[in-house]
DORO-589347 format. One record per residue: residue number from 1; x, z, y of N, C-alpha, C, O in turn; residue in three letters. Coordinates in nm, 2 decimals. Atoms other than C-alpha are relative to their C-alpha. Layout:
N
@k->NUM&n.xx->X&n.zz->Z&n.yy->Y&ca.xx->X&ca.zz->Z&ca.yy->Y&c.xx->X&c.zz->Z&c.yy->Y&o.xx->X&o.zz->Z&o.yy->Y&r->ALA
...
//
This chain:
86
@k->1&n.xx->-0.13&n.zz->0.03&n.yy->-0.06&ca.xx->3.98&ca.zz->1.96&ca.yy->3.59&c.xx->0.00&c.zz->0.05&c.yy->0.14&o.xx->-0.10&o.zz->0.02&o.yy->0.21&r->MET
@k->2&n.xx->0.00&n.zz->-0.05&n.yy->-0.13&ca.xx->4.08&ca.zz->2.13&ca.yy->3.91&c.xx->0.03&c.zz->-0.12&c.yy->0.10&o.xx->0.09&o.zz->-0.22&o.yy->0.06&r->PRO
@k->3&n.xx->-0.02&n.zz->0.10&n.yy->-0.10&ca.xx->4.10&ca.zz->1.93&ca.yy->4.24&c.xx->0.14&c.zz->0.03&c.yy->0.06&o.xx->0.17&o.zz->0.14&o.yy->0.10&r->LEU
@k->4&n.xx->-0.13&n.zz->-0.01&n.yy->-0.06&ca.xx->4.45&ca.zz->1.87&ca.yy->4.37&c.xx->0.02&c.zz->-0.12&c.yy->0.10&o.xx->-0.04&o.zz->-0.23&o.yy->0.08&r->THR
@k->5&n.xx->-0.03&n.zz->0.11&n.yy->-0.10&ca.xx->4.58&ca.zz->1.67&ca.yy->4.67&c.xx->0.15&c.zz->0.02&c.yy->0.03&o.xx->0.20&o.zz->0.12&o.yy->0.06&r->PHE
@k->6&n.xx->-0.14&n.zz->0.01&n.yy->-0.04&ca.xx->4.94&ca.zz->1.57&ca.yy->4.72&c.xx->0.01&c.zz->0.01&c.yy->0.15&o.xx->-0.10&o.zz->-0.01&o.yy->0.22&r->ALA
@k->7&n.xx->-0.01&n.zz->-0.01&n.yy->-0.14&ca.xx->5.07&ca.zz->1.62&ca.yy->5.07&c.xx->-0.05&c.zz->-0.12&c.yy->0.08&o.xx->-0.12&o.zz->-0.11&o.yy->0.18&r->GLU
@k->8&n.xx->0.04&n.zz->0.12&n.yy->-0.06&ca.xx->5.02&ca.zz->1.26&ca.yy->5.16&c.xx->-0.07&c.zz->-0.08&c.yy->-0.11&o.xx->-0.03&o.zz->-0.19&o.yy->-0.14&r->SER
@k->9&n.xx->0.07&n.zz->0.06&n.yy->0.11&ca.xx->4.77&ca.zz->1.17&ca.yy->4.89&c.xx->-0.07&c.zz->-0.13&c.yy->0.04&o.xx->-0.16&o.zz->-0.13&o.yy->0.13&r->ASP
@k->10&n.xx->0.05&n.zz->0.13&n.yy->-0.04&ca.xx->4.69&ca.zz->0.80&ca.yy->4.91&c.xx->-0.15&c.zz->-0.02&c.yy->-0.05&o.xx->-0.22&o.zz->-0.10&o.yy->0.00&r->PRO
@k->11&n.xx->0.14&n.zz->0.01&n.yy->0.05&ca.xx->4.36&ca.zz->0.86&ca.yy->4.72&c.xx->-0.09&c.zz->0.10&c.yy->0.07&o.xx->-0.21&o.zz->0.12&o.yy->0.02&r->ASP
@k->12&n.xx->0.08&n.zz->-0.11&n.yy->-0.07&ca.xx->4.23&ca.zz->1.14&ca.yy->4.96&c.xx->-0.13&c.zz->-0.05&c.yy->0.04&o.xx->-0.23&o.zz->0.01&o.yy->0.01&r->ARG
@k->13&n.xx->0.13&n.zz->0.04&n.yy->-0.05&ca.xx->3.96&ca.zz->0.93&ca.yy->5.12&c.xx->-0.10&c.zz->-0.03&c.yy->-0.11&o.xx->-0.22&o.zz->0.00&o.yy->-0.10&r->LEU
@k->14&n.xx->0.08&n.zz->0.03&n.yy->0.12&ca.xx->3.83&ca.zz->0.81&ca.yy->4.78&c.xx->-0.05&c.zz->0.13&c.yy->-0.06&o.xx->-0.17&o.zz->0.15&o.yy->-0.09&r->THR
@k->15&n.xx->0.04&n.zz->-0.12&n.yy->0.06&ca.xx->3.83&ca.zz->1.16&ca.yy->4.64&c.xx->-0.10&c.zz->0.08&c.yy->0.09&o.xx->-0.19&o.zz->0.14&o.yy->0.04&r->LYS
@k->16&n.xx->0.09&n.zz->-0.07&n.yy->-0.09&ca.xx->3.66&ca.zz->1.31&ca.yy->4.95&c.xx->-0.14&c.zz->-0.07&c.yy->-0.01&o.xx->-0.24&o.zz->0.00&o.yy->0.00&r->GLU
@k->17&n.xx->0.13&n.zz->0.07&n.yy->0.01&ca.xx->3.39&ca.zz->1.04&ca.yy->4.93&c.xx->-0.07&c.zz->0.04&c.yy->-0.13&o.xx->-0.20&o.zz->0.06&o.yy->-0.13&r->ALA
@k->18&n.xx->0.06&n.zz->-0.04&n.yy->0.13&ca.xx->3.33&ca.zz->1.13&ca.yy->4.56&c.xx->-0.05&c.zz->0.14&c.yy->0.01&o.xx->-0.16&o.zz->0.17&o.yy->-0.04&r->GLU
@k->19&n.xx->0.04&n.zz->-0.14&n.yy->-0.01&ca.xx->3.31&ca.zz->1.50&ca.yy->4.65&c.xx->-0.13&c.zz->0.01&c.yy->0.08&o.xx->-0.21&o.zz->0.09&o.yy->0.05&r->LEU
@k->20&n.xx->0.12&n.zz->0.00&n.yy->-0.09&ca.xx->3.05&ca.zz->1.43&ca.yy->4.92&c.xx->-0.13&c.zz->-0.04&c.yy->-0.08&o.xx->-0.24&o.zz->-0.01&o.yy->-0.04&r->ARG
@k->21&n.xx->0.11&n.zz->0.05&n.yy->0.08&ca.xx->2.83&ca.zz->1.27&ca.yy->4.65&c.xx->-0.05&c.zz->0.10&c.yy->-0.11&o.xx->-0.15&o.zz->0.08&o.yy->-0.17&r->ALA
@k->22&n.xx->0.04&n.zz->-0.10&n.yy->0.10&ca.xx->2.82&ca.zz->1.57&ca.yy->4.41&c.xx->-0.09&c.zz->0.11&c.yy->0.05&o.xx->-0.09&o.zz->0.13&o.yy->0.17&r->VAL
@k->23&n.xx->0.09&n.zz->-0.10&n.yy->-0.04&ca.xx->2.57&ca.zz->1.84&ca.yy->4.41&c.xx->0.07&c.zz->0.13&c.yy->0.05&o.xx->0.19&o.zz->0.14&o.yy->0.02&r->SER
@k->24&n.xx->-0.06&n.zz->-0.13&n.yy->-0.05&ca.xx->2.64&ca.zz->2.18&ca.yy->4.58&c.xx->0.04&c.zz->0.08&c.yy->-0.12&o.xx->0.15&o.zz->0.15&o.yy->-0.12&r->SER
@k->25&n.xx->-0.04&n.zz->-0.08&n.yy->0.11&ca.xx->2.64&ca.zz->2.34&ca.yy->4.24&c.xx->0.12&c.zz->-0.05&c.yy->-0.07&o.xx->0.21&o.zz->0.03&o.yy->-0.11&r->ASP
@k->26&n.xx->-0.12&n.zz->0.06&n.yy->0.06&ca.xx->2.90&ca.zz->2.10&ca.yy->4.10&c.xx->0.12&c.zz->0.02&c.yy->0.09&o.xx->0.23&o.zz->0.04&o.yy->0.04&r->ASP
@k->27&n.xx->-0.10&n.zz->-0.02&n.yy->-0.10&ca.xx->3.10&ca.zz->2.14&ca.yy->4.42&c.xx->0.06&c.zz->0.15&c.yy->-0.02&o.xx->0.18&o.zz->0.17&o.yy->-0.02&r->LEU
@k->28&n.xx->-0.04&n.zz->-0.14&n.yy->0.02&ca.xx->3.10&ca.zz->2.52&ca.yy->4.37&c.xx->0.08&c.zz->0.02&c.yy->-0.14&o.xx->0.17&o.zz->0.09&o.yy->-0.14&r->LEU
@k->29&n.xx->-0.07&n.zz->-0.01&n.yy->0.13&ca.xx->3.20&ca.zz->2.48&ca.yy->4.00&c.xx->0.14&c.zz->-0.06&c.yy->0.01&o.xx->0.23&o.zz->0.00&o.yy->-0.05&r->ALA
@k->30&n.xx->-0.14&n.zz->0.06&n.yy->-0.02&ca.xx->3.49&ca.zz->2.25&ca.yy->4.10&c.xx->0.09&c.zz->0.10&c.yy->0.08&o.xx->0.20&o.zz->0.12&o.yy->0.05&r->LEU
@k->31&n.xx->-0.08&n.zz->-0.09&n.yy->-0.08&ca.xx->3.60&ca.zz->2.51&ca.yy->4.36&c.xx->0.05&c.zz->0.12&c.yy->-0.10&o.xx->0.16&o.zz->0.16&o.yy->-0.09&r->TYR
@k->32&n.xx->-0.03&n.zz->-0.11&n.yy->0.09&ca.xx->3.59&ca.zz->2.79&ca.yy->4.09&c.xx->0.11&c.zz->-0.04&c.yy->-0.09&o.xx->0.21&o.zz->0.03&o.yy->-0.12&r->LYS
@k->33&n.xx->-0.10&n.zz->0.04&n.yy->0.09&ca.xx->3.80&ca.zz->2.58&ca.yy->3.85&c.xx->0.13&c.zz->-0.02&c.yy->0.08&o.xx->0.24&o.zz->0.02&o.yy->0.02&r->ARG
@k->34&n.xx->-0.12&n.zz->0.02&n.yy->-0.08&ca.xx->4.05&ca.zz->2.49&ca.yy->4.13&c.xx->0.06&c.zz->0.13&c.yy->0.04&o.xx->0.18&o.zz->0.15&o.yy->0.03&r->THR
@k->35&n.xx->-0.05&n.zz->-0.13&n.yy->-0.04&ca.xx->4.07&ca.zz->2.85&ca.yy->4.24&c.xx->0.06&c.zz->0.07&c.yy->-0.12&o.xx->0.17&o.zz->0.14&o.yy->-0.10&r->ARG
@k->36&n.xx->-0.05&n.zz->-0.06&n.yy->0.12&ca.xx->4.13&ca.zz->2.97&ca.yy->3.89&c.xx->0.14&c.zz->-0.06&c.yy->-0.03&o.xx->0.23&o.zz->0.01&o.yy->-0.07&r->ALA
@k->37&n.xx->-0.13&n.zz->0.06&n.yy->0.03&ca.xx->4.41&ca.zz->2.72&ca.yy->3.84&c.xx->0.11&c.zz->0.04&c.yy->0.11&o.xx->0.22&o.zz->0.06&o.yy->0.08&r->ALA
@k->38&n.xx->-0.09&n.zz->-0.05&n.yy->-0.11&ca.xx->4.56&ca.zz->2.82&ca.yy->4.18&c.xx->0.05&c.zz->0.14&c.yy->-0.02&o.xx->0.16&o.zz->0.17&o.yy->0.00&r->ALA
@k->39&n.xx->-0.03&n.zz->-0.14&n.yy->0.03&ca.xx->4.55&ca.zz->3.18&ca.yy->4.08&c.xx->0.11&c.zz->0.01&c.yy->-0.11&o.xx->0.20&o.zz->0.09&o.yy->-0.10&r->SER
@k->40&n.xx->-0.10&n.zz->0.01&n.yy->0.11&ca.xx->4.74&ca.zz->3.10&ca.yy->3.76&c.xx->0.13&c.zz->-0.05&c.yy->0.05&o.xx->0.24&o.zz->0.01&o.yy->0.01&r->GLN
@k->41&n.xx->-0.13&n.zz->0.05&n.yy->-0.06&ca.xx->5.00&ca.zz->2.90&ca.yy->3.95&c.xx->0.07&c.zz->0.10&c.yy->0.09&o.xx->0.19&o.zz->0.12&o.yy->0.08&r->ALA
@k->42&n.xx->-0.06&n.zz->-0.10&n.yy->-0.09&ca.xx->5.05&ca.zz->3.18&ca.yy->4.20&c.xx->0.06&c.zz->0.11&c.yy->-0.09&o.xx->0.17&o.zz->0.16&o.yy->-0.06&r->ARG
@k->43&n.xx->-0.05&n.zz->-0.11&n.yy->0.09&ca.xx->5.09&ca.zz->3.44&ca.yy->3.92&c.xx->0.13&c.zz->-0.05&c.yy->-0.07&o.xx->0.22&o.zz->0.03&o.yy->-0.10&r->LYS
@k->44&n.xx->-0.12&n.zz->0.05&n.yy->0.06&ca.xx->5.35&ca.zz->3.21&ca.yy->3.76&c.xx->0.11&c.zz->-0.04&c.yy->0.10&o.xx->0.21&o.zz->-0.09&o.yy->0.06&r->ALA
@k->45&n.xx->-0.09&n.zz->0.03&n.yy->-0.10&ca.xx->5.52&ca.zz->3.16&ca.yy->4.09&c.xx->0.04&c.zz->-0.15&c.yy->0.00&o.xx->0.15&o.zz->-0.19&o.yy->0.03&r->HIS
@k->46&n.xx->-0.01&n.zz->0.15&n.yy->0.01&ca.xx->5.47&ca.zz->2.78&ca.yy->4.05&c.xx->-0.05&c.zz->-0.06&c.yy->0.13&o.xx->-0.16&o.zz->-0.11&o.yy->0.14&r->ASP
@k->47&n.xx->0.04&n.zz->0.05&n.yy->-0.14&ca.xx->5.46&ca.zz->2.67&ca.yy->4.42&c.xx->-0.03&c.zz->-0.15&c.yy->0.00&o.xx->-0.11&o.zz->-0.20&o.yy->0.07&r->MET
@k->48&n.xx->0.02&n.zz->0.15&n.yy->0.00&ca.xx->5.48&ca.zz->2.30&ca.yy->4.33&c.xx->-0.14&c.zz->-0.03&c.yy->-0.05&o.xx->-0.20&o.zz->-0.13&o.yy->-0.01&r->GLU
@k->49&n.xx->0.13&n.zz->0.02&n.yy->0.04&ca.xx->5.15&ca.zz->2.34&ca.yy->4.15&c.xx->-0.10&c.zz->0.06&c.yy->0.09&o.xx->-0.21&o.zz->0.01&o.yy->0.11&r->ALA
@k->50&n.xx->0.09&n.zz->-0.08&n.yy->-0.08&ca.xx->5.00&ca.zz->2.59&ca.yy->4.39&c.xx->-0.04&c.zz->-0.08&c.yy->0.13&o.xx->-0.16&o.zz->-0.08&o.yy->0.16&r->LEU
@k->51&n.xx->0.03&n.zz->0.07&n.yy->-0.12&ca.xx->5.02&ca.zz->2.38&ca.yy->4.71&c.xx->-0.10&c.zz->-0.11&c.yy->-0.01&o.xx->-0.20&o.zz->-0.11&o.yy->0.07&r->TYR
@k->52&n.xx->0.11&n.zz->0.10&n.yy->0.02&ca.xx->4.82&ca.zz->2.08&ca.yy->4.58&c.xx->-0.14&c.zz->0.06&c.yy->-0.03&o.xx->-0.24&o.zz->0.01&o.yy->0.01&r->PRO
@k->53&n.xx->0.12&n.zz->-0.07&n.yy->0.03&ca.xx->4.56&ca.zz->2.32&ca.yy->4.45&c.xx->-0.06&c.zz->0.06&c.yy->0.12&o.xx->-0.18&o.zz->0.06&o.yy->0.14&r->LEU
@k->54&n.xx->0.04&n.zz->-0.06&n.yy->-0.13&ca.xx->4.54&ca.zz->2.50&ca.yy->4.78&c.xx->-0.07&c.zz->-0.11&c.yy->0.09&o.xx->-0.17&o.zz->-0.08&o.yy->0.16&r->ALA
@k->55&n.xx->0.06&n.zz->0.11&n.yy->-0.08&ca.xx->4.48&ca.zz->2.17&ca.yy->4.95&c.xx->-0.14&c.zz->-0.04&c.yy->-0.05&o.xx->-0.23&o.zz->-0.07&o.yy->0.02&r->ARG
@k->56&n.xx->0.13&n.zz->0.04&n.yy->0.07&ca.xx->4.20&ca.zz->2.09&ca.yy->4.70&c.xx->-0.10&c.zz->0.11&c.yy->0.04&o.xx->-0.22&o.zz->0.07&o.yy->0.07&r->GLY
@k->57&n.xx->0.09&n.zz->-0.11&n.yy->-0.03&ca.xx->4.04&ca.zz->2.43&ca.yy->4.77&c.xx->-0.05&c.zz->-0.01&c.yy->0.15&o.xx->-0.17&o.zz->0.00&o.yy->0.18&r->MET
@k->58&n.xx->0.03&n.zz->0.01&n.yy->-0.15&ca.xx->4.05&ca.zz->2.38&ca.yy->5.15&c.xx->-0.09&c.zz->-0.12&c.yy->0.02&o.xx->-0.18&o.zz->-0.11&o.yy->0.10&r->LYS
@k->59&n.xx->0.08&n.zz->0.12&n.yy->-0.01&ca.xx->3.90&ca.zz->2.03&ca.yy->5.11&c.xx->-0.14&c.zz->0.03&c.yy->-0.05&o.xx->-0.24&o.zz->-0.01&o.yy->0.02&r->THR
@k->60&n.xx->0.14&n.zz->-0.03&n.yy->0.05&ca.xx->3.61&ca.zz->2.16&ca.yy->4.90&c.xx->-0.07&c.zz->0.09&c.yy->0.10&o.xx->-0.19&o.zz->0.07&o.yy->0.13&r->ILE
@k->61&n.xx->0.06&n.zz->-0.09&n.yy->-0.09&ca.xx->3.55&ca.zz->2.44&ca.yy->5.15&c.xx->-0.05&c.zz->-0.08&c.yy->0.13&o.xx->-0.16&o.zz->-0.06&o.yy->0.18&r->GLN
@k->62&n.xx->0.04&n.zz->0.08&n.yy->-0.12&ca.xx->3.54&ca.zz->2.18&ca.yy->5.44&c.xx->-0.12&c.zz->-0.08&c.yy->-0.03&o.xx->-0.21&o.zz->-0.09&o.yy->0.05&r->ARG
@k->63&n.xx->0.12&n.zz->0.09&n.yy->0.03&ca.xx->3.30&ca.zz->1.95&ca.yy->5.26&c.xx->-0.12&c.zz->0.09&c.yy->-0.02&o.xx->-0.23&o.zz->0.05&o.yy->0.02&r->ILE
@k->64&n.xx->0.11&n.zz->-0.09&n.yy->0.01&ca.xx->3.08&ca.zz->2.25&ca.yy->5.17&c.xx->-0.05&c.zz->0.04&c.yy->0.14&o.xx->-0.17&o.zz->0.05&o.yy->0.16&r->ALA
@k->65&n.xx->0.04&n.zz->-0.04&n.yy->-0.14&ca.xx->3.08&ca.zz->2.35&ca.yy->5.54&c.xx->-0.08&c.zz->-0.11&c.yy->0.07&o.xx->-0.17&o.zz->-0.08&o.yy->0.14&r->ASP
@k->66&n.xx->0.08&n.zz->0.11&n.yy->-0.06&ca.xx->2.96&ca.zz->2.00&ca.yy->5.63&c.xx->-0.15&c.zz->0.01&c.yy->-0.04&o.xx->-0.24&o.zz->-0.04&o.yy->0.02&r->GLU
@k->67&n.xx->0.14&n.zz->-0.02&n.yy->0.05&ca.xx->2.65&ca.zz->2.09&ca.yy->5.42&c.xx->-0.06&c.zz->0.13&c.yy->0.04&o.xx->-0.18&o.zz->0.15&o.yy->0.01&r->ARG
@k->68&n.xx->0.06&n.zz->-0.12&n.yy->-0.05&ca.xx->2.60&ca.zz->2.42&ca.yy->5.59&c.xx->0.03&c.zz->0.11&c.yy->-0.10&o.xx->-0.04&o.zz->0.22&o.yy->-0.10&r->GLY
@k->69&n.xx->-0.03&n.zz->-0.10&n.yy->0.10&ca.xx->2.75&ca.zz->2.62&ca.yy->5.30&c.xx->0.14&c.zz->0.05&c.yy->0.02&o.xx->0.23&o.zz->-0.02&o.yy->0.07&r->LEU
@k->70&n.xx->-0.13&n.zz->-0.06&n.yy->-0.01&ca.xx->3.04&ca.zz->2.86&ca.yy->5.30&c.xx->0.04&c.zz->0.05&c.yy->-0.14&o.xx->-0.03&o.zz->0.12&o.yy->-0.20&r->ILE
@k->71&n.xx->-0.05&n.zz->-0.05&n.yy->0.13&ca.xx->3.25&ca.zz->2.91&ca.yy->4.99&c.xx->0.10&c.zz->0.11&c.yy->0.03&o.xx->0.20&o.zz->0.08&o.yy->0.09&r->ILE
@k->72&n.xx->-0.10&n.zz->-0.12&n.yy->-0.01&ca.xx->3.42&ca.zz->3.25&ca.yy->4.98&c.xx->0.06&c.zz->0.02&c.yy->-0.14&o.xx->0.04&o.zz->-0.06&o.yy->-0.23&r->ARG
@k->73&n.xx->-0.08&n.zz->-0.02&n.yy->0.12&ca.xx->3.64&ca.zz->3.39&ca.yy->4.71&c.xx->-0.08&c.zz->0.00&c.yy->-0.13&o.xx->-0.04&o.zz->-0.07&o.yy->-0.22&r->ALA
@k->74&n.xx->0.07&n.zz->-0.01&n.yy->0.13&ca.xx->3.37&ca.zz->3.46&ca.yy->4.45&c.xx->-0.15&c.zz->-0.04&c.yy->0.02&o.xx->-0.22&o.zz->-0.02&o.yy->-0.08&r->HIS
@k->75&n.xx->0.14&n.zz->0.03&n.yy->-0.01&ca.xx->3.04&ca.zz->3.34&ca.yy->4.59&c.xx->-0.03&c.zz->-0.11&c.yy->0.11&o.xx->0.06&o.zz->-0.14&o.yy->0.19&r->HIS
@k->76&n.xx->0.04&n.zz->0.10&n.yy->-0.09&ca.xx->2.85&ca.zz->3.08&ca.yy->4.79&c.xx->-0.10&c.zz->0.06&c.yy->0.09&o.xx->-0.20&o.zz->0.12&o.yy->0.04&r->LEU
@k->77&n.xx->0.10&n.zz->-0.06&n.yy->-0.09&ca.xx->2.66&ca.zz->3.18&ca.yy->5.10&c.xx->-0.05&c.zz->-0.11&c.yy->0.09&o.xx->0.02&o.zz->-0.21&o.yy->0.12&r->ALA
@k->78&n.xx->0.06&n.zz->0.10&n.yy->-0.09&ca.xx->2.43&ca.zz->2.98&ca.yy->5.33&c.xx->0.07&c.zz->0.03&c.yy->0.14&o.xx->0.08&o.zz->0.14&o.yy->0.18&r->GLU
@k->79&n.xx->-0.05&n.zz->-0.01&n.yy->-0.14&ca.xx->2.59&ca.zz->2.91&ca.yy->5.67&c.xx->-0.11&c.zz->-0.03&c.yy->0.10&o.xx->-0.17&o.zz->-0.13&o.yy->0.08&r->ASN
@k->80&n.xx->0.11&n.zz->0.03&n.yy->-0.10&ca.xx->2.35&ca.zz->2.94&ca.yy->5.96&c.xx->0.02&c.zz->-0.12&c.yy->0.08&o.xx->-0.08&o.zz->-0.17&o.yy->0.14&r->PRO
@k->81&n.xx->-0.03&n.zz->0.12&n.yy->-0.08&ca.xx->2.52&ca.zz->2.66&ca.yy->6.14&c.xx->0.09&c.zz->-0.10&c.yy->-0.08&o.xx->0.19&o.zz->-0.06&o.yy->-0.13&r->SER
@k->82&n.xx->-0.08&n.zz->0.10&n.yy->0.08&ca.xx->2.65&ca.zz->2.34&ca.yy->5.97&c.xx->0.14&c.zz->-0.01&c.yy->0.05&o.xx->0.23&o.zz->-0.04&o.yy->-0.03&r->PRO
@k->83&n.xx->-0.13&n.zz->0.01&n.yy->-0.06&ca.xx->2.95&ca.zz->2.35&ca.yy->6.20&c.xx->0.08&c.zz->0.12&c.yy->-0.04&o.xx->0.21&o.zz->0.12&o.yy->-0.02&r->SER
@k->84&n.xx->-0.07&n.zz->-0.12&n.yy->0.04&ca.xx->3.04&ca.zz->2.70&ca.yy->6.08&c.xx->0.03&c.zz->0.09&c.yy->0.12&o.xx->0.11&o.zz->0.19&o.yy->0.11&r->GLY
@k->85&n.xx->-0.04&n.zz->-0.07&n.yy->-0.12&ca.xx->3.06&ca.zz->2.82&ca.yy->6.44&c.xx->-0.12&c.zz->0.09&c.yy->0.06&o.xx->-0.12&o.zz->0.12&o.yy->0.18&r->ARG
@k->86&n.xx->0.10&n.zz->-0.09&n.yy->-0.04&ca.xx->2.74&ca.zz->3.03&ca.yy->6.46&c.xx->-0.12&c.zz->-0.07&c.yy->0.05&o.xx->-0.21&o.zz->0.00&o.yy->0.09&r->GLY
//
């Protein structure tokens, strides 16, 4: 199941805490599922579905960055600085 966040998602803190507890491999797998769903929504011009998925992708990327990982379009790379700023 892809990760989605409503604009003012009341469960955001709980979801983020759960994401922080998963392995990096599971986080990447969730990103790939979410990205695939977002791509399908974009192709279908379904903006109501796309925006919550985009928020989910950005959240996964931010949590990965906290771990020193960068998630790009199709791969995971080590980030030399956990802050992502070099």
